[in-house]
TIKOLMI-785831 format. One record per residue (C-alpha): residue number from 1; z negated, x, y negated. Coordinates in nm, 2 decimals. Example, Ala and Ser with C-alpha at 12.3 -4.5 7.8 and 13.67 -1.06 7.14 Angstrom:
2
@nr: 1, c3: -0.78, c1: 1.23, c2: 0.45 .
@nr: 2, c3: -0.71, c1: 1.37, c2: 0.11 .
END
This chain:
322
@nr: 1, c3: -3.78, c1: 1.13, c2: 0.55 .
@nr: 2, c3: -4.08, c1: 1.22, c2: 0.72 .
@nr: 3, c3: -4.17, c1: 1.60, c2: 0.75 .
@nr: 4, c3: -4.14, c1: 1.72, c2: 1.11 .
@nr: 5, c3: -4.24, c1: 2.08, c2: 1.23 .
@nr: 6, c3: -4.07, c1: 2.27, c2: 1.50 .
@nr: 7, c3: -4.40, c1: 2.25, c2: 1.69 .
@nr: 8, c3: -4.39, c1: 1.89, c2: 1.70 .
@nr: 9, c3: -4.09, c1: 1.91, c2: 1.91 .
@nr: 10, c3: -4.27, c1: 2.16, c2: 2.14 .
@nr: 11, c3: -4.52, c1: 1.92, c2: 2.19 .
@nr: 12, c3: -4.27, c1: 1.63, c2: 2.31 .
@nr: 13, c3: -4.36, c1: 1.50, c2: 2.65 .
@nr: 14, c3: -4.09, c1: 1.27, c2: 2.74 .
@nr: 15, c3: -3.74, c1: 1.14, c2: 2.59 .
@nr: 16, c3: -3.90, c1: 0.88, c2: 2.38 .
@nr: 17, c3: -4.12, c1: 1.13, c2: 2.20 .
@nr: 18, c3: -3.81, c1: 1.33, c2: 2.13 .
@nr: 19, c3: -3.60, c1: 1.05, c2: 2.00 .
@nr: 20, c3: -3.90, c1: 0.95, c2: 1.79 .
@nr: 21, c3: -3.93, c1: 1.29, c2: 1.64 .
@nr: 22, c3: -3.52, c1: 1.31, c2: 1.57 .
@nr: 23, c3: -3.56, c1: 0.99, c2: 1.39 .
@nr: 24, c3: -3.84, c1: 1.11, c2: 1.16 .
@nr: 25, c3: -3.63, c1: 1.41, c2: 1.09 .
@nr: 26, c3: -3.33, c1: 1.21, c2: 1.00 .
@nr: 27, c3: -3.12, c1: 1.36, c2: 1.30 .
@nr: 28, c3: -2.92, c1: 1.14, c2: 1.52 .
@nr: 29, c3: -2.88, c1: 1.22, c2: 1.88 .
@nr: 30, c3: -2.52, c1: 1.29, c2: 1.98 .
@nr: 31, c3: -2.56, c1: 1.22, c2: 2.37 .
@nr: 32, c3: -2.66, c1: 0.87, c2: 2.36 .
@nr: 33, c3: -2.45, c1: 0.73, c2: 2.04 .
@nr: 34, c3: -2.45, c1: 0.33, c2: 2.02 .
@nr: 35, c3: -2.07, c1: 0.39, c2: 1.95 .
@nr: 36, c3: -1.87, c1: 0.70, c2: 2.04 .
@nr: 37, c3: -1.72, c1: 0.91, c2: 1.74 .
@nr: 38, c3: -1.42, c1: 1.01, c2: 1.95 .
@nr: 39, c3: -1.18, c1: 0.80, c2: 2.16 .
@nr: 40, c3: -0.90, c1: 0.86, c2: 2.39 .
@nr: 41, c3: -0.66, c1: 0.72, c2: 2.15 .
@nr: 42, c3: -0.73, c1: 0.59, c2: 1.79 .
@nr: 43, c3: -0.94, c1: 0.26, c2: 1.75 .
@nr: 44, c3: -0.74, c1: 0.00, c2: 1.58 .
@nr: 45, c3: -0.92, c1: -0.12, c2: 1.27 .
@nr: 46, c3: -0.68, c1: -0.36, c2: 1.08 .
@nr: 47, c3: -0.45, c1: -0.63, c2: 1.23 .
@nr: 48, c3: -0.10, c1: -0.75, c2: 1.14 .
@nr: 49, c3: -0.09, c1: -0.96, c2: 0.85 .
@nr: 50, c3: 0.16, c1: -1.19, c2: 0.64 .
@nr: 51, c3: 0.15, c1: -1.29, c2: 0.28 .
@nr: 52, c3: 0.38, c1: -1.51, c2: 0.10 .
@nr: 53, c3: 0.54, c1: -1.47, c2: -0.25 .
@nr: 54, c3: 0.55, c1: -1.85, c2: -0.29 .
@nr: 55, c3: 0.16, c1: -1.88, c2: -0.26 .
@nr: 56, c3: 0.10, c1: -1.56, c2: -0.48 .
@nr: 57, c3: 0.37, c1: -1.68, c2: -0.75 .
@nr: 58, c3: 0.17, c1: -2.01, c2: -0.78 .
@nr: 59, c3: -0.16, c1: -1.82, c2: -0.78 .
@nr: 60, c3: -0.08, c1: -1.60, c2: -1.04 .
@nr: 61, c3: 0.06, c1: -1.88, c2: -1.26 .
@nr: 62, c3: -0.26, c1: -2.05, c2: -1.21 .
@nr: 63, c3: -0.45, c1: -1.72, c2: -1.30 .
@nr: 64, c3: -0.24, c1: -1.68, c2: -1.63 .
@nr: 65, c3: -0.41, c1: -1.99, c2: -1.74 .
@nr: 66, c3: -0.75, c1: -1.87, c2: -1.71 .
@nr: 67, c3: -0.72, c1: -1.47, c2: -1.70 .
@nr: 68, c3: -0.60, c1: -1.29, c2: -2.01 .
@nr: 69, c3: -0.55, c1: -0.90, c2: -2.05 .
@nr: 70, c3: -0.86, c1: -0.89, c2: -2.22 .
@nr: 71, c3: -1.07, c1: -1.03, c2: -1.95 .
@nr: 72, c3: -0.90, c1: -0.83, c2: -1.68 .
@nr: 73, c3: -0.74, c1: -0.45, c2: -1.66 .
@nr: 74, c3: -0.47, c1: -0.59, c2: -1.44 .
@nr: 75, c3: -0.39, c1: -0.96, c2: -1.35 .
@nr: 76, c3: -0.33, c1: -0.89, c2: -0.99 .
@nr: 77, c3: -0.40, c1: -1.04, c2: -0.64 .
@nr: 78, c3: -0.52, c1: -0.80, c2: -0.37 .
@nr: 79, c3: -0.38, c1: -0.84, c2: -0.03 .
@nr: 80, c3: -0.70, c1: -0.73, c2: 0.18 .
@nr: 81, c3: -0.63, c1: -0.72, c2: 0.55 .
@nr: 82, c3: -0.79, c1: -1.02, c2: 0.72 .
@nr: 83, c3: -1.05, c1: -0.85, c2: 0.93 .
@nr: 84, c3: -1.44, c1: -0.93, c2: 0.90 .
@nr: 85, c3: -1.60, c1: -0.73, c2: 0.64 .
@nr: 86, c3: -1.30, c1: -0.61, c2: 0.46 .
@nr: 87, c3: -1.24, c1: -0.70, c2: 0.11 .
@nr: 88, c3: -0.99, c1: -0.43, c2: 0.00 .
@nr: 89, c3: -0.74, c1: -0.22, c2: 0.18 .
@nr: 90, c3: -0.43, c1: -0.38, c2: 0.31 .
@nr: 91, c3: -0.39, c1: -0.09, c2: 0.58 .
@nr: 92, c3: -0.61, c1: 0.20, c2: 0.62 .
@nr: 93, c3: -0.49, c1: 0.41, c2: 0.35 .
@nr: 94, c3: -0.29, c1: 0.16, c2: 0.11 .
@nr: 95, c3: -0.37, c1: -0.16, c2: -0.09 .
@nr: 96, c3: -0.10, c1: -0.40, c2: -0.22 .
@nr: 97, c3: -0.12, c1: -0.67, c2: -0.48 .
@nr: 98, c3: 0.10, c1: -0.90, c2: -0.65 .
@nr: 99, c3: 0.09, c1: -0.88, c2: -1.04 .
@nr: 100, c3: 0.22, c1: -1.10, c2: -1.31 .
@nr: 101, c3: 0.25, c1: -0.98, c2: -1.69 .
@nr: 102, c3: 0.32, c1: -1.31, c2: -1.92 .
@nr: 103, c3: 0.59, c1: -1.33, c2: -2.17 .
@nr: 104, c3: 0.47, c1: -1.14, c2: -2.48 .
@nr: 105, c3: 0.18, c1: -0.96, c2: -2.30 .
@nr: 106, c3: 0.08, c1: -0.61, c2: -2.28 .
@nr: 107, c3: -0.11, c1: -0.45, c2: -1.99 .
@nr: 108, c3: -0.30, c1: -0.17, c2: -2.14 .
@nr: 109, c3: -0.25, c1: 0.19, c2: -2.09 .
@nr: 110, c3: -0.47, c1: 0.38, c2: -1.83 .
@nr: 111, c3: -0.43, c1: 0.65, c2: -1.56 .
@nr: 112, c3: -0.61, c1: 0.73, c2: -1.24 .
@nr: 113, c3: -0.57, c1: 0.99, c2: -0.95 .
@nr: 114, c3: -0.44, c1: 0.73, c2: -0.72 .
@nr: 115, c3: -0.08, c1: 0.73, c2: -0.67 .
@nr: 116, c3: 0.09, c1: 0.40, c2: -0.76 .
@nr: 117, c3: 0.44, c1: 0.24, c2: -0.72 .
@nr: 118, c3: 0.59, c1: -0.10, c2: -0.80 .
@nr: 119, c3: 0.86, c1: -0.33, c2: -0.65 .
@nr: 120, c3: 1.00, c1: -0.57, c2: -0.92 .
@nr: 121, c3: 1.02, c1: -0.93, c2: -0.78 .
@nr: 122, c3: 1.12, c1: -1.13, c2: -1.09 .
@nr: 123, c3: 1.20, c1: -0.98, c2: -1.45 .
@nr: 124, c3: 1.43, c1: -1.03, c2: -1.75 .
@nr: 125, c3: 1.58, c1: -0.76, c2: -1.97 .
@nr: 126, c3: 1.30, c1: -0.62, c2: -2.21 .
@nr: 127, c3: 1.04, c1: -0.59, c2: -1.94 .
@nr: 128, c3: 0.92, c1: -0.23, c2: -1.92 .
@nr: 129, c3: 0.66, c1: 0.00, c2: -1.77 .
@nr: 130, c3: 0.56, c1: 0.28, c2: -1.98 .
@nr: 131, c3: 0.47, c1: 0.60, c2: -1.79 .
@nr: 132, c3: 0.38, c1: 0.91, c2: -1.96 .
@nr: 133, c3: 0.52, c1: 0.80, c2: -2.30 .
@nr: 134, c3: 0.86, c1: 0.67, c2: -2.18 .
@nr: 135, c3: 0.95, c1: 0.30, c2: -2.13 .
@nr: 136, c3: 1.12, c1: 0.25, c2: -1.79 .
@nr: 137, c3: 1.31, c1: -0.11, c2: -1.74 .
@nr: 138, c3: 1.19, c1: -0.30, c2: -1.48 .
@nr: 139, c3: 1.48, c1: -0.47, c2: -1.30 .
@nr: 140, c3: 1.47, c1: -0.69, c2: -1.01 .
@nr: 141, c3: 1.44, c1: -0.48, c2: -0.68 .
@nr: 142, c3: 1.40, c1: -0.18, c2: -0.86 .
@nr: 143, c3: 1.11, c1: 0.07, c2: -0.73 .
@nr: 144, c3: 0.91, c1: 0.23, c2: -0.99 .
@nr: 145, c3: 0.68, c1: 0.51, c2: -0.93 .
@nr: 146, c3: 0.35, c1: 0.62, c2: -1.13 .
@nr: 147, c3: 0.22, c1: 0.95, c2: -0.99 .
@nr: 148, c3: -0.14, c1: 1.02, c2: -0.98 .
@nr: 149, c3: -0.29, c1: 1.09, c2: -1.35 .
@nr: 150, c3: 0.01, c1: 0.97, c2: -1.52 .
@nr: 151, c3: -0.05, c1: 0.72, c2: -1.82 .
@nr: 152, c3: 0.10, c1: 0.40, c2: -1.75 .
@nr: 153, c3: 0.12, c1: 0.06, c2: -1.91 .
@nr: 154, c3: 0.33, c1: -0.26, c2: -1.90 .
@nr: 155, c3: 0.50, c1: -0.43, c2: -2.19 .
@nr: 156, c3: 0.69, c1: -0.77, c2: -2.14 .
@nr: 157, c3: 0.90, c1: -0.80, c2: -2.44 .
@nr: 158, c3: 1.09, c1: -1.12, c2: -2.29 .
@nr: 159, c3: 1.02, c1: -1.49, c2: -2.31 .
@nr: 160, c3: 0.94, c1: -1.53, c2: -1.94 .
@nr: 161, c3: 0.65, c1: -1.39, c2: -1.71 .
@nr: 162, c3: 0.74, c1: -1.09, c2: -1.49 .
@nr: 163, c3: 0.61, c1: -1.08, c2: -1.13 .
@nr: 164, c3: 0.61, c1: -0.75, c2: -0.90 .
@nr: 165, c3: 0.42, c1: -0.59, c2: -0.60 .
@nr: 166, c3: 0.20, c1: -0.29, c2: -0.67 .
@nr: 167, c3: 0.12, c1: -0.04, c2: -0.37 .
@nr: 168, c3: -0.14, c1: 0.23, c2: -0.42 .
@nr: 169, c3: -0.33, c1: 0.47, c2: -0.20 .
@nr: 170, c3: -0.67, c1: 0.36, c2: -0.35 .
@nr: 171, c3: -0.84, c1: 0.34, c2: -0.01 .
@nr: 172, c3: -0.75, c1: 0.71, c2: 0.08 .
@nr: 173, c3: -0.88, c1: 0.80, c2: -0.28 .
@nr: 174, c3: -1.20, c1: 0.61, c2: -0.22 .
@nr: 175, c3: -1.25, c1: 0.76, c2: 0.14 .
@nr: 176, c3: -1.19, c1: 1.12, c2: 0.02 .
@nr: 177, c3: -1.39, c1: 1.06, c2: -0.32 .
@nr: 178, c3: -1.17, c1: 1.20, c2: -0.61 .
@nr: 179, c3: -1.12, c1: 0.89, c2: -0.80 .
@nr: 180, c3: -1.10, c1: 0.93, c2: -1.16 .
@nr: 181, c3: -1.00, c1: 0.67, c2: -1.41 .
@nr: 182, c3: -0.94, c1: 0.68, c2: -1.79 .
@nr: 183, c3: -0.82, c1: 0.41, c2: -2.06 .
@nr: 184, c3: -0.58, c1: 0.56, c2: -2.32 .
@nr: 185, c3: -0.73, c1: 0.61, c2: -2.66 .
@nr: 186, c3: -0.48, c1: 0.36, c2: -2.78 .
@nr: 187, c3: -0.44, c1: 0.02, c2: -2.61 .
@nr: 188, c3: -0.09, c1: 0.10, c2: -2.52 .
@nr: 189, c3: 0.08, c1: 0.44, c2: -2.51 .
@nr: 190, c3: 0.32, c1: 0.44, c2: -2.80 .
@nr: 191, c3: 0.69, c1: 0.48, c2: -2.73 .
@nr: 192, c3: 1.03, c1: 0.43, c2: -2.87 .
@nr: 193, c3: 1.21, c1: 0.60, c2: -2.59 .
@nr: 194, c3: 1.39, c1: 0.40, c2: -2.31 .
@nr: 195, c3: 1.45, c1: 0.61, c2: -1.99 .
@nr: 196, c3: 1.66, c1: 0.41, c2: -1.76 .
@nr: 197, c3: 1.72, c1: 0.72, c2: -1.56 .
@nr: 198, c3: 1.37, c1: 0.82, c2: -1.52 .
@nr: 199, c3: 1.30, c1: 1.01, c2: -1.19 .
@nr: 200, c3: 1.04, c1: 0.75, c2: -1.16 .
@nr: 201, c3: 1.29, c1: 0.47, c2: -1.11 .
@nr: 202, c3: 1.50, c1: 0.40, c2: -0.81 .
@nr: 203, c3: 1.76, c1: 0.12, c2: -0.93 .
@nr: 204, c3: 1.81, c1: -0.15, c2: -0.66 .
@nr: 205, c3: 2.20, c1: -0.10, c2: -0.73 .
@nr: 206, c3: 2.17, c1: 0.28, c2: -0.65 .
@nr: 207, c3: 1.96, c1: 0.20, c2: -0.32 .
@nr: 208, c3: 2.26, c1: -0.05, c2: -0.22 .
@nr: 209, c3: 2.53, c1: 0.22, c2: -0.26 .
@nr: 210, c3: 2.31, c1: 0.47, c2: -0.07 .
@nr: 211, c3: 2.28, c1: 0.22, c2: 0.20 .
@nr: 212, c3: 2.66, c1: 0.16, c2: 0.21 .
@nr: 213, c3: 2.71, c1: 0.52, c2: 0.28 .
@nr: 214, c3: 2.43, c1: 0.57, c2: 0.53 .
@nr: 215, c3: 2.53, c1: 0.57, c2: 0.91 .
@nr: 216, c3: 2.38, c1: 0.29, c2: 1.11 .
@nr: 217, c3: 2.06, c1: 0.41, c2: 1.30 .
@nr: 218, c3: 2.11, c1: 0.12, c2: 1.55 .
@nr: 219, c3: 2.36, c1: -0.17, c2: 1.55 .
@nr: 220, c3: 2.35, c1: -0.35, c2: 1.20 .
@nr: 221, c3: 2.07, c1: -0.15, c2: 1.08 .
@nr: 222, c3: 2.07, c1: 0.13, c2: 0.81 .
@nr: 223, c3: 1.78, c1: 0.31, c2: 0.66 .
@nr: 224, c3: 1.75, c1: 0.56, c2: 0.35 .
@nr: 225, c3: 1.43, c1: 0.73, c2: 0.21 .
@nr: 226, c3: 1.37, c1: 0.70, c2: -0.16 .
@nr: 227, c3: 1.26, c1: 1.04, c2: -0.29 .
@nr: 228, c3: 1.16, c1: 1.33, c2: -0.03 .
@nr: 229, c3: 0.90, c1: 1.20, c2: -0.02 .
@nr: 230, c3: 0.85, c1: 0.96, c2: -0.31 .
@nr: 231, c3: 0.46, c1: 1.10, c2: -0.33 .
@nr: 232, c3: 0.26, c1: 1.33, c2: -0.18 .
@nr: 233, c3: 0.07, c1: 1.06, c2: 0.03 .
@nr: 234, c3: 0.32, c1: 0.76, c2: 0.03 .
@nr: 235, c3: 0.66, c1: 0.76, c2: 0.17 .
@nr: 236, c3: 0.92, c1: 0.50, c2: 0.07 .
@nr: 237, c3: 1.20, c1: 0.38, c2: 0.29 .
@nr: 238, c3: 1.48, c1: 0.09, c2: 0.25 .
@nr: 239, c3: 1.63, c1: -0.08, c2: 0.54 .
@nr: 240, c3: 1.92, c1: -0.29, c2: 0.55 .
@nr: 241, c3: 1.97, c1: -0.53, c2: 0.85 .
@nr: 242, c3: 2.29, c1: -0.72, c2: 0.91 .
@nr: 243, c3: 2.27, c1: -1.09, c2: 1.03 .
@nr: 244, c3: 2.08, c1: -1.11, c2: 1.35 .
@nr: 245, c3: 2.00, c1: -0.73, c2: 1.38 .
@nr: 246, c3: 1.67, c1: -0.59, c2: 1.48 .
@nr: 247, c3: 1.48, c1: -0.26, c2: 1.47 .
@nr: 248, c3: 1.17, c1: -0.18, c2: 1.70 .
@nr: 249, c3: 0.89, c1: 0.03, c2: 1.58 .
@nr: 250, c3: 0.65, c1: 0.17, c2: 1.87 .
@nr: 251, c3: 0.30, c1: 0.19, c2: 1.81 .
@nr: 252, c3: 0.20, c1: 0.51, c2: 1.63 .
@nr: 253, c3: -0.06, c1: 0.64, c2: 1.38 .
@nr: 254, c3: 0.17, c1: 0.55, c2: 1.09 .
@nr: 255, c3: 0.03, c1: 0.26, c2: 0.86 .
@nr: 256, c3: 0.30, c1: 0.06, c2: 0.69 .
@nr: 257, c3: 0.34, c1: -0.22, c2: 0.46 .
@nr: 258, c3: 0.69, c1: -0.40, c2: 0.43 .
@nr: 259, c3: 0.81, c1: -0.61, c2: 0.13 .
@nr: 260, c3: 1.11, c1: -0.83, c2: 0.15 .
@nr: 261, c3: 1.35, c1: -0.74, c2: -0.11 .
@nr: 262, c3: 1.63, c1: -0.98, c2: 0.00 .
@nr: 263, c3: 1.69, c1: -1.20, c2: 0.33 .
@nr: 264, c3: 1.49, c1: -1.39, c2: 0.55 .
@nr: 265, c3: 1.39, c1: -1.32, c2: 0.92 .
@nr: 266, c3: 1.07, c1: -1.26, c2: 1.14 .
@nr: 267, c3: 0.84, c1: -0.98, c2: 1.22 .
@nr: 268, c3: 0.70, c1: -0.99, c2: 1.59 .
@nr: 269, c3: 0.37, c1: -0.81, c2: 1.69 .
@nr: 270, c3: 0.20, c1: -0.84, c2: 2.03 .
@nr: 271, c3: -0.02, c1: -1.12, c2: 1.92 .
@nr: 272, c3: 0.14, c1: -1.27, c2: 1.60 .
@nr: 273, c3: 0.48, c1: -1.36, c2: 1.48 .
@nr: 274, c3: 0.55, c1: -1.39, c2: 1.09 .
@nr: 275, c3: 0.86, c1: -1.57, c2: 0.94 .
@nr: 276, c3: 0.91, c1: -1.40, c2: 0.61 .
@nr: 277, c3: 1.15, c1: -1.42, c2: 0.30 .
@nr: 278, c3: 1.20, c1: -1.25, c2: -0.02 .
@nr: 279, c3: 0.91, c1: -1.13, c2: -0.20 .
@nr: 280, c3: 0.68, c1: -1.16, c2: 0.11 .
@nr: 281, c3: 0.46, c1: -0.89, c2: 0.24 .
@nr: 282, c3: 0.39, c1: -0.79, c2: 0.61 .
@nr: 283, c3: 0.12, c1: -0.53, c2: 0.69 .
@nr: 284, c3: 0.21, c1: -0.31, c2: 1.00 .
@nr: 285, c3: -0.14, c1: -0.10, c2: 1.06 .
@nr: 286, c3: -0.15, c1: 0.20, c2: 1.27 .
@nr: 287, c3: -0.16, c1: 0.11, c2: 1.64 .
@nr: 288, c3: 0.07, c1: -0.16, c2: 1.64 .
@nr: 289, c3: 0.42, c1: -0.19, c2: 1.80 .
@nr: 290, c3: 0.67, c1: -0.44, c2: 1.64 .
@nr: 291, c3: 1.00, c1: -0.59, c2: 1.60 .
@nr: 292, c3: 1.17, c1: -0.70, c2: 1.26 .
@nr: 293, c3: 1.47, c1: -0.92, c2: 1.32 .
@nr: 294, c3: 1.70, c1: -1.06, c2: 1.04 .
@nr: 295, c3: 1.83, c1: -1.41, c2: 1.01 .
@nr: 296, c3: 2.06, c1: -1.32, c2: 0.73 .
@nr: 297, c3: 2.15, c1: -1.00, c2: 0.54 .
@nr: 298, c3: 1.84, c1: -0.83, c2: 0.47 .
@nr: 299, c3: 1.69, c1: -0.55, c2: 0.26 .
@nr: 300, c3: 1.33, c1: -0.43, c2: 0.34 .
@nr: 301, c3: 1.11, c1: -0.18, c2: 0.14 .
@nr: 302, c3: 0.87, c1: 0.01, c2: 0.39 .
@nr: 303, c3: 0.55, c1: 0.18, c2: 0.22 .
@nr: 304, c3: 0.37, c1: 0.42, c2: 0.46 .
@nr: 305, c3: 0.13, c1: 0.71, c2: 0.45 .
@nr: 306, c3: 0.39, c1: 0.94, c2: 0.65 .
@nr: 307, c3: 0.38, c1: 1.24, c2: 0.43 .
@nr: 308, c3: -0.01, c1: 1.25, c2: 0.47 .
@nr: 309, c3: 0.01, c1: 1.20, c2: 0.84 .
@nr: 310, c3: 0.27, c1: 1.46, c2: 0.88 .
@nr: 311, c3: 0.09, c1: 1.71, c2: 0.66 .
@nr: 312, c3: -0.23, c1: 1.68, c2: 0.86 .
@nr: 313, c3: -0.02, c1: 1.70, c2: 1.20 .
@nr: 314, c3: -0.16, c1: 1.35, c2: 1.29 .
@nr: 315, c3: 0.15, c1: 1.15, c2: 1.30 .
@nr: 316, c3: 0.21, c1: 1.07, c2: 1.70 .
@nr: 317, c3: 0.28, c1: 0.79, c2: 1.91 .
@nr: 318, c3: 0.01, c1: 0.58, c2: 2.07 .
@nr: 319, c3: 0.04, c1: 0.50, c2: 2.43 .
@nr: 320, c3: 0.13, c1: 0.13, c2: 2.51 .
@nr: 321, c3: -0.15, c1: 0.11, c2: 2.75 .
@nr: 322, c3: -0.42, c1: 0.18, c2: 2.48 .
END
């Protein structure tokens, strides 16, 4: 950066001189920016997107032939939002990935400052995630939490590969900067304790029972929250839709990722319609309005940054004319 003295500005004879001096001083003028820093409404960065479990399952199986747990910290597939220049986030604050651990494999223990959670898609009895020294069963359609800085590993003690979806607030952590990561001193944290009642586990059968007792929020639609909230930056909701039932979400500052726990249907955005089925993922970024409609009885997991937006008083609707 060039040295600029106060008297250099005193000698500026025109706007061109002034702008040249500002550039040399490492200062950007705020009155003629190439792009404004404030908008009447939020600028939409990401777009709606859809990923299928069929494709991810096949891709993970292929990766299993070439990628072992020594080569990769985790054998996973990142669902990066398909906008130019993006290689990681699924929506602004969240990233989603499909993961697979083969029969007899161990995904080694580590911890990080980002919060994480999982939705189990395929598993057999004997598949565990190990969180802070306790083995938590990974049962299909269970939701499992890994709060920030908790040691966690995955141990497949079965004869079949297990598959699940990961959700993390890594994009938010990267943006704010406090990303810490450590490997455990042992390859895997030793544990003989099986904790099926862990507060980090939301069994699907209990979720179904709670939904049965919940009132309808609209015809054929029931919704519950997992945790209150599940994590400081992440909220989890499960919706049950009867055959033909729909729900509408108006555009807001909320960023959401939906995972299909059971059922089939479609998600309709202004410029895109996605047909989804079990195991699929739909990204619903902030600024998007959309409608989900079920073709058959359906369960949807919605992962969002609602606690963060509420804490910052940034959760608000975005006008349709935006």
